[in-house]
Structure formats: structure tokens, C-alpha cells
C-alpha positions in Angstrom: 0.0 0.0 0.0 1.8 3.1 -1.3 -0.2 5.7 0.8 0.6 3.8 4.0 4.3 3.5 3.1 4.7 7.1 2.2 2.8 8.3 5.2 4.8 6.2 7.5 8.1 7.4 6.0 6.9 11.0 6.5 5.8 10.4 10.1 9.1 8.6 11.0 11.1 11.5 9.4 9.5 14.1 11.7 11.3 14.5 15.0 9.3 14.4 18.2 10.1 18.0 19.0 8.5 19.0 15.7 5.3 17.0 16.0 3.3 19.6 17.8 4.1 22.2 15.2 3.0 19.8 12.4 -0.2 18.9 14.1 -1.1 22.5 14.7 -1.2 23.0 10.9 -3.7 20.1 10.3 -7.4 20.3 10.8 -9.4 17.9 12.9 -10.7 15.5 10.2 -7.2 15.1 8.8 -5.8 14.4 12.3 -8.3 11.6 12.5 -7.0 10.3 9.2 -3.5 10.6 10.5 -4.5 8.5 13.5 -5.7 5.8 11.0 -2.2 5.7 9.5 -0.6 5.5 12.9 -2.7 2.4 13.6 -1.8 1.0 10.2 1.9 1.6 11.1 1.4 -0.4 14.3 -0.1 -3.3 12.3 2.9 -3.4 9.9 5.9 -2.1 11.8 9.3 -1.3 10.4 12.5 -1.1 12.4 12.1 1.3 15.3 8.8 2.5 14.0 6.6 1.5 17.0 8.2 3.8 19.5 8.0 6.7 17.2 4.4 6.0 16.3 3.6 5.8 20.0 4.8 9.3 20.4 2.6 10.4 17.4 -0.3 8.5 19.0 0.2 10.3 22.3 0.3 13.7 20.6 -2.8 13.1 18.5 -4.7 11.7 21.5 -3.8 14.8 23.5 -5.3 17.0 20.8 -8.4 15.0 19.8 -9.0 12.8 22.8 -10.6 9.3 22.9 -13.0 10.4 20.1 -10.3 10.1 17.5 -9.5 6.6 18.5 -13.2 5.6 18.5 -13.7 7.2 15.1 -10.7 5.3 13.7 -11.7 1.9 15.2 -15.3 2.3 14.0 -14.6 3.6 10.6 -15.2 1.0 7.9 -12.8 2.5 5.5 -9.2 1.4 6.1 -6.3 3.8 5.7 
């Protein structure tokens, strides 16, 4: 899946101290889509990706709350 691979490469290239600035530029619906790709990254991990994706998950959760997780898990369309 090209979209997942590209998104994961981008997420992994952004340092943890830059994540808040990146998220501040994204609107709510796109942040939920980003959460979908974070979960897809957990399903198909690459070397050292899980710890970095957990940081992303924490940042997105702090912005959007449990609702983002529920929307991702109940959405029938996969990222």
C-alpha cells in the first residue's frame, strides 16, 4: 500500500520536538485520518517505528481525545 508506506516514512522522518508544530497545521478530520495511518503503522511495523508511532499517538490523543481513537476503530474504510 503506497499511501501507507509514504505516510509512515513522513511520520518517521519528523522529530518528536517538531510534532506539535506539524499537528497545529492540520485540521481535525485530517488528524483523525493521520490516526488511521498511525494504527496501520502499528499493524505493519518497520525497524524502530513502533516507539516513534507511539509518540505520534500520544500527541494526536492529547489533541483529539478518545473520540479520535473511537472514530478510527469504528470507521469501515481502512487507511
